[in-house]
BALOZA-676594 format. One record per residue (C-alpha): residue in one letter; x, y, z. Coordinates in Angstrom, 3 decimals, padded with zeros to 6 digits, always signed. Layout:
BEGIN
> r | X | Y | Z
> a | X | Y | Z
...
This chain:
BEGIN
> r | X | Y | Z
> m | +077.990 | +035.689 | -001.700
> n | +075.109 | +033.444 | -000.007
> i | +071.655 | +034.470 | -000.760
> t | +069.266 | +035.602 | +001.921
> k | +066.361 | +037.256 | +003.562
> r | +066.280 | +038.432 | -000.193
> l | +062.335 | +038.875 | -001.586
> y | +060.875 | +038.025 | -004.350
> t | +057.509 | +039.839 | -006.167
> y | +057.485 | +035.572 | -007.732
> p | +058.158 | +031.850 | -006.292
> v | +060.317 | +031.056 | -005.697
> l | +062.079 | +027.411 | -005.391
> s | +064.215 | +026.627 | -002.627
> e | +064.969 | +024.423 | +000.329
> e | +065.427 | +028.456 | +002.798
> k | +061.561 | +029.388 | +001.538
> d | +058.530 | +027.712 | +001.365
> d | +057.570 | +029.411 | -002.230
> y | +056.279 | +025.284 | -003.881
> n | +054.666 | +022.445 | -001.533
> s | +057.588 | +019.403 | -002.085
> s | +059.531 | +020.477 | -004.923
> v | +063.268 | +019.589 | -005.079
> f | +065.785 | +021.779 | -006.415
> d | +069.223 | +020.395 | -005.150
> v | +072.745 | +019.685 | -006.378
> d | +075.943 | +017.976 | -005.443
> l | +079.154 | +019.223 | -004.909
> q | +082.547 | +016.802 | -005.958
> y | +085.990 | +018.592 | -006.124
> m | +089.229 | +017.161 | -006.574
> m | +092.445 | +018.533 | -008.445
> n | +093.038 | +018.250 | -012.285
> g | +096.659 | +017.605 | -012.695
> v | +098.552 | +020.413 | -010.561
> n | +097.755 | +023.339 | -011.504
> n | +093.398 | +022.730 | -011.860
> l | +090.686 | +022.581 | -009.476
> k | +087.533 | +021.124 | -011.178
> l | +084.327 | +021.144 | -010.169
> e | +081.663 | +018.519 | -010.707
> f | +078.143 | +019.078 | -010.521
> n | +075.651 | +017.249 | -010.344
> f | +071.685 | +018.924 | -010.570
> t | +068.061 | +017.529 | -008.790
> l | +065.108 | +019.069 | -009.699
> d | +061.437 | +016.677 | -009.955
> n | +059.943 | +020.367 | -010.872
> e | +057.946 | +019.002 | -013.925
> g | +056.853 | +022.960 | -014.868
> l | +060.470 | +024.137 | -013.835
> r | +062.414 | +021.242 | -015.433
> n | +060.335 | +021.885 | -019.536
> l | +061.349 | +025.690 | -019.213
> i | +065.059 | +024.900 | -018.875
> i | +063.947 | +022.049 | -021.422
> d | +062.530 | +024.252 | -024.053
> g | +065.695 | +026.663 | -023.353
> k | +063.841 | +029.781 | -021.807
> a | +065.942 | +028.951 | -018.130
> e | +068.918 | +027.446 | -017.315
> y | +071.348 | +026.009 | -014.296
> i | +073.849 | +028.930 | -013.645
> i | +076.830 | +028.416 | -011.105
> h | +078.375 | +030.791 | -009.515
> i | +081.882 | +030.700 | -008.304
> e | +083.475 | +034.065 | -006.010
> c | +087.020 | +034.298 | -004.580
> s | +087.077 | +036.795 | -002.333
> n | +090.080 | +037.110 | -001.905
> t | +091.194 | +037.333 | -005.160
> a | +088.441 | +038.658 | -007.049
> f | +087.687 | +035.959 | -008.689
> r | +084.612 | +035.362 | -010.009
> t | +083.445 | +033.609 | -013.053
> a | +079.732 | +031.449 | -014.091
> l | +079.084 | +028.555 | -015.101
> h | +076.052 | +027.341 | -017.615
> s | +074.366 | +024.173 | -017.983
> i | +071.045 | +022.603 | -019.408
> t | +072.430 | +018.800 | -018.805
> e | +072.035 | +017.209 | -015.340
> q | +075.238 | +017.453 | -014.858
> s | +078.693 | +019.625 | -015.803
> s | +081.882 | +020.586 | -014.418
> i | +084.356 | +023.535 | -014.767
> d | +088.678 | +023.439 | -014.101
> i | +089.157 | +026.594 | -012.133
> p | +093.296 | +027.827 | -011.734
> v | +094.003 | +027.545 | -008.368
> g | +096.614 | +030.144 | -009.212
> r | +093.304 | +032.120 | -009.747
> i | +092.158 | +031.724 | -006.134
> y | +092.533 | +031.917 | -002.412
> g | +090.551 | +030.001 | +000.687
> k | +087.599 | +030.241 | -000.067
> l | +085.697 | +029.347 | -002.644
> e | +081.737 | +030.759 | -002.437
> i | +079.313 | +029.065 | -004.843
> i | +075.697 | +029.275 | -005.688
> a | +073.570 | +027.085 | -007.774
> l | +071.046 | +028.540 | -009.460
> i | +067.244 | +028.152 | -012.597
> v | +067.653 | +031.356 | -013.885
> s | +065.199 | +032.574 | -016.647
> k | +066.922 | +032.767 | -020.461
> e | +064.002 | +035.094 | -021.657
> n | +060.836 | +037.125 | -020.277
> i | +058.491 | +034.431 | -019.484
> n | +054.937 | +035.805 | -019.099
> n | +051.673 | +033.906 | -017.306
> f | +053.782 | +030.844 | -016.060
> i | +052.090 | +028.986 | -013.091
> n | +053.294 | +025.976 | -011.190
> s | +051.223 | +023.233 | -009.746
> d | +053.156 | +022.585 | -007.049
> w | +052.960 | +026.301 | -005.334
> n | +051.382 | +026.480 | -002.350
> d | +047.996 | +028.003 | -001.623
> d | +048.956 | +031.117 | -001.452
> y | +049.847 | +031.442 | -004.975
> a | +046.804 | +029.226 | -005.915
> g | +044.984 | +030.376 | -009.286
> i | +048.204 | +033.086 | -010.022
> s | +050.292 | +033.896 | -013.221
> f | +053.695 | +035.124 | -012.832
> d | +055.964 | +037.356 | -015.240
> f | +059.484 | +036.359 | -015.386
> s | +061.991 | +039.253 | -017.142
> k | +064.839 | +037.578 | -018.730
> g | +067.553 | +037.353 | -015.633
> s | +065.070 | +036.334 | -013.138
> i | +066.454 | +033.990 | -010.212
> i | +063.243 | +031.353 | -010.245
> g | +065.073 | +028.707 | -007.812
> y | +068.528 | +028.878 | -006.359
> k | +070.683 | +026.550 | -003.547
> n | +073.739 | +027.998 | -001.142
> l | +076.518 | +025.599 | -001.353
> p | +078.876 | +025.325 | +001.673
> a | +081.472 | +027.029 | +000.570
> l | +085.032 | +024.923 | +000.423
> d | +088.259 | +026.058 | +001.971
> i | +090.580 | +025.007 | -000.416
> i | +093.949 | +023.674 | +000.968
> k | +095.382 | +024.436 | -002.655
> n | +099.278 | +023.248 | -003.426
> y | +100.961 | +026.353 | -004.223
> e | +099.769 | +027.353 | -001.463
> e | +101.648 | +024.988 | +000.874
> l | +105.318 | +025.082 | -001.253
> t | +104.453 | +029.421 | -001.779
> s | +102.923 | +030.176 | +001.961
> a | +106.109 | +031.638 | +003.782
> s | +103.608 | +031.325 | +006.437
> s | +103.072 | +027.773 | +006.636
> i | +106.462 | +025.850 | +005.201
> f | +107.699 | +028.880 | +005.093
> m | +109.644 | +031.934 | +007.392
> v | +111.400 | +034.787 | +006.076
> y | +113.182 | +036.673 | +008.967
> k | +116.651 | +039.899 | +009.460
> r | +118.639 | +039.049 | +009.134
> l | +120.597 | +041.905 | +011.899
> t | +123.821 | +042.773 | +009.793
> t | +124.509 | +046.061 | +008.230
> e | +126.677 | +044.634 | +005.897
> e | +125.593 | +043.161 | +002.587
> k | +125.097 | +039.071 | +002.361
> p | +123.911 | +036.707 | +000.910
> m | +120.509 | +034.954 | +001.266
> d | +120.769 | +032.218 | +003.778
> v | +118.266 | +029.184 | +003.566
> n | +117.985 | +027.126 | +007.259
> i | +116.347 | +023.275 | +006.869
> d | +116.472 | +022.511 | +010.433
> s | +113.613 | +023.601 | +011.971
> a | +109.953 | +023.067 | +012.392
> q | +109.953 | +025.459 | +008.746
> i | +112.557 | +026.424 | +005.837
> k | +113.646 | +029.625 | +007.439
> i | +114.950 | +031.835 | +004.962
> g | +117.538 | +034.750 | +006.222
> l | +117.117 | +038.144 | +004.228
> g | +119.336 | +040.646 | +005.363
> t | +117.854 | +044.134 | +007.198
> q | +117.548 | +046.333 | +003.946
> e | +116.339 | +043.090 | +001.731
> y | +113.686 | +041.786 | +004.606
> d | +112.203 | +045.208 | +004.973
> t | +111.385 | +045.426 | +001.095
> y | +110.614 | +042.470 | +001.363
> s | +107.769 | +043.215 | +004.149
> r | +106.721 | +046.739 | +002.512
> f | +105.961 | +044.106 | -000.339
> c | +104.791 | +040.701 | +000.689
> k | +101.333 | +040.692 | +001.685
> k | +100.420 | +042.509 | -001.612
> i | +098.483 | +039.982 | -004.316
> q | +100.141 | +041.239 | -007.164
> f | +103.472 | +041.496 | -006.028
> q | +103.786 | +037.656 | -004.339
> p | +105.076 | +035.788 | -008.030
> i | +108.212 | +038.222 | -008.243
> l | +108.792 | +037.510 | -004.619
> n | +108.454 | +033.774 | -004.636
> s | +110.260 | +033.862 | -007.532
> m | +113.113 | +035.310 | -006.485
> i | +112.770 | +034.484 | -002.468
> v | +110.970 | +030.868 | -002.373
> f | +112.007 | +029.463 | -005.092
> p | +115.919 | +029.522 | -004.855
> a | +115.430 | +028.276 | -001.394
> l | +113.461 | +025.438 | -002.763
> v | +116.040 | +024.661 | -005.003
> y | +118.079 | +024.157 | -002.463
> v | +116.103 | +022.666 | -000.241
> f | +114.954 | +019.555 | -003.210
> e | +119.728 | +019.192 | -003.230
> e | +119.325 | +018.912 | +000.174
> l | +116.752 | +015.638 | -000.602
> k | +118.732 | +014.538 | -003.458
> q | +122.194 | +013.420 | -000.474
> e | +122.770 | +010.363 | +000.255
> t | +120.871 | +010.534 | +003.869
> g | +119.275 | +013.821 | +002.997
> i | +115.518 | +012.730 | +003.085
> e | +116.573 | +010.154 | +005.992
> a | +117.850 | +013.180 | +007.803
> n | +114.383 | +014.977 | +007.257
> q | +111.479 | +013.270 | +006.874
> g | +110.560 | +013.613 | +010.359
> k | +110.243 | +017.629 | +010.512
> e | +106.879 | +019.507 | +009.681
> w | +107.582 | +021.136 | +006.735
> y | +108.975 | +017.925 | +005.024
> i | +105.543 | +016.512 | +006.011
> s | +103.560 | +019.323 | +003.948
> l | +105.211 | +018.958 | +000.852
> s | +105.326 | +014.825 | +001.026
> k | +101.443 | +015.506 | +001.826
> a | +101.311 | +018.537 | -001.298
> y | +102.700 | +015.618 | -003.262
> e | +099.879 | +013.386 | -002.226
> k | +096.842 | +014.857 | -002.854
> r | +098.733 | +015.689 | -006.533
> d | +098.707 | +011.334 | -006.714
> l | +102.441 | +011.523 | -006.972
> n | +104.970 | +010.065 | -004.231
> f | +107.299 | +012.398 | -003.167
> i | +109.824 | +010.405 | -002.205
> d | +110.089 | +008.626 | -006.039
> e | +110.232 | +012.974 | -007.604
> v | +112.583 | +013.321 | -005.129
> k | +114.860 | +010.366 | -006.366
> d | +114.494 | +010.472 | -009.965
> e | +117.296 | +010.585 | -011.292
> l | +116.076 | +012.112 | -014.655
> k | +115.174 | +015.385 | -012.821
> t | +117.211 | +018.037 | -011.666
> s | +116.230 | +020.299 | -007.895
> v | +115.345 | +023.336 | -010.278
> q | +113.216 | +021.019 | -012.002
> l | +111.912 | +019.559 | -009.261
> a | +111.409 | +022.885 | -007.258
> q | +109.753 | +024.400 | -010.422
> e | +106.659 | +021.626 | -010.740
> a | +106.182 | +021.978 | -006.643
> m | +105.603 | +026.309 | -006.971
> e | +103.603 | +025.526 | -010.684
> l | +106.481 | +026.749 | -012.618
> p | +107.017 | +030.044 | -010.730
> l | +108.891 | +031.624 | -013.416
> s | +106.189 | +031.807 | -016.005
> k | +104.327 | +033.877 | -013.341
> a | +106.634 | +036.283 | -012.247
> l | +107.185 | +037.456 | -015.374
> s | +103.336 | +037.226 | -016.293
> m | +102.542 | +040.050 | -013.762
> f | +105.890 | +041.461 | -013.876
> t | +104.962 | +042.390 | -017.756
> e | +101.455 | +043.436 | -016.623
> l | +102.858 | +046.074 | -014.167
> f | +104.857 | +047.265 | -017.163
> e | +102.835 | +047.840 | -019.667
> n | +100.330 | +049.271 | -016.750
> m | +103.373 | +051.553 | -015.577
> e | +103.907 | +052.609 | -019.238
> d | +099.828 | +053.180 | -020.115
> e | +100.136 | +055.289 | -017.004
> e | +103.449 | +057.035 | -018.951
> d | +101.482 | +057.764 | -022.026
> i | +097.955 | +059.549 | -020.156
């Protein structure tokens, strides 16, 4: 999503170009969890070019932050005319790399614009900007966010779903005695799971059916008298503890909280998986109904 090697018919302010002599357009990005469901991005803009700043002050231009996650097709834009701005992004909408670019964009047609800091190639020349023209940009480093819900629901992290070689129908099995939490499914169930587990639209449903009850069992074991002591050296326990730490929560205190059941803890840890599953189920069902009506 970053701007690379793009040619413009007018001067553009960027550290990657030499259209301006000494002017700076920079953006400082800070990010943190806001609660357990949102990733908060905070932006501080630095623009020391008086001509461009006046365009923003006069309402003729604005800052735009374009945010995109190609893995989930999530895309949004933050518009601002102030030097500080922020946005909350639901962590359930993003996965892996989050690409961000900051822009200065004209909000209307601008005629005969001249800037005193242009290099000698543009001396004495004026330019017209059409509405939506990029007149400055800053490519920000992509964020590779390790999200709480990813750590708690990814079968490639603390969970391993495997096939139980049996021709008989047997209940799902959960084993916590190794580095990962192992979830055993019968042959038929596993074949169905493996068919749909990599499709994003089915993941909330599968997580609520398979990972959620497994996590309930995990919390039940941890709530036992020696549960924490017996498991705290295992990799899955350490991953869970780190995920809670990123939320500014003490994992042991949460487990030992007598007011919270294992079902409640599992739902909080996975950020209300049943709600996500039912929402996706509703969306899929309504799409099927729409197709039938065509």
